[in-house]
C-alpha positions in Angstrom: 139.3 106.1 108.6 141.0 103.2 110.6 139.8 99.9 109.3 142.5 97.8 111.0 143.9 96.8 107.7 147.7 97.0 107.4 149.0 99.9 105.4 151.7 99.2 102.8 152.5 102.7 101.7 156.0 104.0 101.9 156.4 107.7 102.3 158.8 110.0 104.1 158.3 110.7 107.8 157.2 114.3 107.2 154.3 113.0 105.1 153.1 110.7 108.0 153.6 113.4 110.7 150.0 114.8 110.6 148.5 111.3 110.8 150.8 110.3 113.6 150.0 113.5 115.6 146.3 112.9 115.3 146.7 109.3 116.5 148.9 110.4 119.4 146.3 113.0 120.5 143.6 110.3 120.4 145.7 108.0 122.5 146.4 110.8 125.0 142.7 111.5 125.4 142.0 107.8 125.9 144.7 107.6 128.6 143.4 110.8 130.3 139.9 109.3 130.4 141.2 106.1 131.9 143.2 107.9 134.6 140.1 110.1 135.4 137.9 107.0 135.7 140.5 105.3 138.0 140.7 108.4 140.1 137.0 108.6 140.5 136.9 104.9 141.6 139.7 105.5 144.1 137.8 108.5 145.6 134.7 106.4 146.0 136.7 103.6 147.6 138.5 106.0 150.0 135.2 107.6 151.0 133.7 104.2 151.7 136.7 103.2 153.8 136.4 106.5 155.8 132.7 105.8 156.5 133.5 102.3 157.6 136.3 103.4 159.9 134.1 106.1 161.4 131.2 103.6 161.9 133.6 101.2 163.6 135.0 104.0 165.8 131.6 105.0 166.9 130.5 101.4 167.8 133.6 100.5 169.9 133.6 100.6 173.7 134.1 104.1 175.2 137.8 104.0 176.1 138.9 102.8 172.7 136.4 105.1 171.0 138.0 108.1 172.8 141.5 107.0 171.7 140.4 106.6 168.1 138.6 110.0 168.0 141.6 111.8 169.7 143.8 110.2 167.0 141.8 111.9 164.3 142.3 115.3 166.0 146.1 115.1 165.7 
């Protein structure tokens, strides 16, 4: 159990390997969760930006609106 207390035990690297592998796996899971959370926020942000651009395109005067809509078809 990790109490945050410094460890003052000296053993060979092979003895510490299982503990280090478990710690590394935990860190990888935490990193993966953070990346997934960031990705989800970016997807939401991009969807909101798309909706905003579409709303702006639909509310513009007809000539500019046509240009913007034709640009999307390319």
